[in-house]
C-alpha positions in Angstrom: -12.5 -80.3 25.7 -13.3 -76.6 25.9 -13.4 -74.5 22.8 -12.6 -70.8 23.1 -14.4 -68.4 20.7 -12.2 -65.5 19.7 -14.3 -62.4 20.0 -14.1 -59.8 17.3 -13.1 -56.4 18.4 -14.0 -53.2 16.6 -11.0 -51.3 17.9 -9.6 -49.3 15.1 -5.8 -48.7 14.9 -4.6 -45.3 16.0 -3.3 -44.5 12.5 -6.8 -44.8 11.1 -8.2 -42.3 13.6 -5.3 -39.9 12.8 -5.9 -40.2 9.0 -9.7 -39.5 9.5 -8.9 -36.6 11.7 -6.5 -35.2 9.1 -9.1 -35.7 6.3 -11.7 -33.9 8.4 -9.5 -30.9 9.1 -8.4 -30.9 5.4 -12.0 -30.7 4.3 -12.7 -27.8 6.7 -9.7 -26.0 5.2 -10.4 -26.9 1.6 -13.8 -25.2 1.3 -12.8 -21.7 2.4 -9.7 -21.8 0.3 -11.7 -23.0 -2.7 -13.9 -19.9 -2.4 -10.8 -17.7 -1.9 -9.0 -19.0 -4.9 -12.1 -18.7 -7.1 -10.7 -20.8 -9.9 -14.1 -20.8 -11.7 -14.2 -17.0 -11.6 -10.7 -16.8 -13.1 -11.6 -19.0 -16.1 -12.7 -16.1 -18.3 -9.6 -14.2 -17.5 -7.4 -17.2 -18.2 -9.1 -17.7 -21.5 -8.5 -14.0 -22.3 -4.9 -14.0 -21.3 -4.0 -17.2 -23.2 -6.1 -16.5 -26.2 -4.2 -17.5 -29.4 -1.4 -19.3 -27.6 -0.5 -22.9 -28.5 -1.3 -25.8 -26.2 2.5 -26.2 -25.5 2.8 -22.7 -24.3 -0.4 -23.0 -22.2 1.0 -26.1 -20.5 4.3 -24.2 -19.7 2.3 -21.3 -18.3 0.3 -23.7 -16.1 3.4 -25.3 -14.7 4.9 -21.9 -14.0 1.7 -20.9 -12.2 1.6 -24.0 -10.0 5.3 -23.6 -9.0 5.0 -19.9 -8.2 1.7 -20.2 -6.3 2.8 -23.2 -4.3 6.1 -21.6 -3.4 4.4 -18.4 -2.1 1.9 -20.4 0.0 4.5 -22.6 1.5 6.8 -19.7 2.5 3.9 -17.7 3.9 2.5 -20.6 6.0 6.0 -21.3 7.4 7.1 -17.7 8.1 3.8 -15.8 8.4 3.0 -16.7 12.0 6.5 -15.9 13.1 6.3 -12.5 11.4 3.0 -11.8 13.2 4.6 -12.7 16.6 7.6 -10.5 15.9 5.3 -7.5 15.1 3.2 -8.2 18.2 0.1 -8.9 16.2 -2.3 -11.5 17.7 -4.3 -14.0 15.7 -7.5 -12.2 16.8 -6.1 -8.9 15.3 -5.2 -10.7 12.1 -8.6 -12.4 11.9 -10.5 -9.1 12.1 -8.2 -7.4 9.6 -8.0 -10.3 7.3 -11.7 -11.0 7.5 -12.4 -7.4 6.6 -10.1 -7.5 3.6 -11.7 -10.8 2.5 -15.1 -9.2 2.7 -13.9 -6.2 0.6 -12.4 -8.5 -2.0 -15.6 -10.6 -2.1 -17.8 -7.6 -2.5 -15.6 -6.2 -5.4 -15.8 -9.6 -7.1 -19.5 -9.9 -6.5 -20.4 -6.5 -8.0 -17.7 -6.3 -10.6 -18.7 -6.7 -14.2 -15.3 -8.1 -15.3 -12.1 -8.9 -13.5 -10.0 -7.0 -16.0 -7.2 -8.1 -18.2 -3.6 -7.1 -17.5 -1.2 -6.9 -20.4 1.9 -8.8 -19.6 4.6 -10.9 -21.3 3.7 -14.5 -21.9 7.1 -15.6 -20.6 6.1 -14.4 -17.1 2.4 -14.9 -17.4 2.3 -18.0 -15.3 4.2 -16.4 -12.4 2.6 -12.9 -12.6 -0.3 -12.4 -12.7 -1.7 -16.0 -12.9 0.4 -17.4 -10.0 0.4 -14.3 -7.9 -1.8 -12.4 -7.2 -4.7 -14.0 -9.2 -4.5 -17.6 -8.0 -2.7 -16.9 -4.7 -3.5 -13.4 -3.6 -4.1 -11.6 -0.4 -7.4 -13.3 0.2 -5.8 -16.8 -0.1 -2.8 -15.9 2.0 -5.0 -14.5 4.8 -7.3 -17.5 4.7 -4.5 -20.1 4.8 -2.8 -18.4 7.7 -6.0 -18.2 9.7 -6.8 -21.9 8.9 -3.3 -23.0 9.8 -3.7 -21.4 13.2 -7.1 -23.1 13.7 -6.7 -26.5 12.2 -2.9 -27.0 11.9 -0.3 -26.1 9.3 -0.3 -29.4 7.4 -4.1 -29.6 6.7 -4.2 -25.9 5.7 -1.1 -26.1 3.5 -2.3 -29.4 1.9 -5.7 -27.8 1.2 -4.1 -24.7 -0.3 -1.8 -26.7 -2.6 -4.7 -28.9 -3.6 -6.7 -25.8 -4.6 -3.7 -24.6 -6.6 -3.5 -27.9 -8.5 -7.3 -27.9 -8.9 -7.1 -24.4 -10.4 -4.4 -25.5 -12.9 -6.6 -28.5 -13.8 -9.6 -26.3 -14.4 -7.5 -23.9 -16.5 -6.2 -26.8 -18.6 -9.8 -27.6 -19.7 -11.0 -24.0 -19.6 -12.2 -24.0 -23.2 -14.3 -27.1 -22.7 -15.8 -25.8 -19.4 -16.7 -22.5 -21.1 -18.4 -24.4 -24.0 -20.4 -26.5 -21.5 -21.4 -23.8 -19.0 -21.4 -20.8 -21.3 -20.1 -17.3 -20.5 -23.2 -16.7 -18.3 -22.7 -20.0 -16.4 -19.1 -19.2 -15.6 -20.0 -15.7 -14.4 -22.8 -17.2 -12.2 -20.5 -19.7 -10.6 -18.0 -16.9 -10.0 -20.7 -14.8 -8.2 -21.7 -17.8 -6.0 -18.1 -18.4 -5.0 -17.7 -14.6 -4.1 -20.9 -14.8 -2.0 -19.5 -17.8 -0.2 -16.2 -16.0 0.4 -18.1 -13.0 1.8 -20.0 -15.2 4.3 -16.7 -16.9 5.4 -15.2 -13.4 5.8 -18.1 -12.4 8.2 -17.5 -15.6 10.2 -13.8 -14.8 10.5 -14.5 -11.3 11.7 -17.0 -12.6 14.2 -14.6 -15.1 15.7 -11.8 -12.5 15.8 -14.1 -10.0 17.7 -15.2 -12.7 20.1 -11.6 -13.6 20.8 -10.6 -10.0 21.4 -13.6 -9.6 23.8 -12.7 -12.9 25.6 -9.1 -11.7 26.1 -10.3 -8.3 27.3 -12.6 -10.0 29.9 -9.8 -12.2 31.1 -7.6 -9.1 31.7 -10.5 -7.3 33.5 -11.0 -10.3 35.8 -7.3 -10.2 36.6 -7.4 -6.5 37.4 -10.4 -7.1 39.6 -8.5 -9.7 41.6 -5.6 -7.4 42.2 -7.7 -4.3 42.8 -8.5 -5.1 46.5 -4.8 -5.4 47.2 -4.0 -1.8 46.0 -5.3 0.0 49.2 -3.4 -2.4 51.4 -0.2 -1.8 49.5 -0.6 2.0 49.6 -1.3 2.0 53.4 1.8 -0.1 54.0 3.9 2.3 52.0 
């Protein structure tokens, strides 16, 4: 009587690999967007804007902020790339322009003494300015579009929405965080996030320039291939 031993296989199901790949791309998108949103840096501004408001009003403002910021991100990710194609703008062009803008925003935040306090109605405070442009502004929209092109729309959109929810969570406990870190601690965290965003902006500009140079070299090679044929065509004509 022969006994057959069933060998154990370490083959993982395809769905597991897909999930791990998605989580990896999600993490690559989450970090740049975390720096672009700069929720920690917005904590002092949120505290200033909502000073004296009741907890119920603050919760309503946060819900309005999440809804507004999420809607703007979703629409921009879905329509943004189509709009660029319609205008004839390549991703490399957008990377250089967007990276430059990110760098300027990061430098302004890095050397600014305060982010300022706009005076607006509390009824629309969650939408403007908290939702747009503070939580989701040009820096976030530029970053999410570039990441969507590089890692896919779903990971980039998921990371952006996760950062919006994270920002709302931080704002909901803003008073406790300020008491724990202190005003100087909050400002220090904001400066670190701005420095990280500046570094990411330089990386985006570098990749955009390299892509433009690569496209230019491809066009030059194509021209060099057809250049020997030009004299033959002219003689035949």
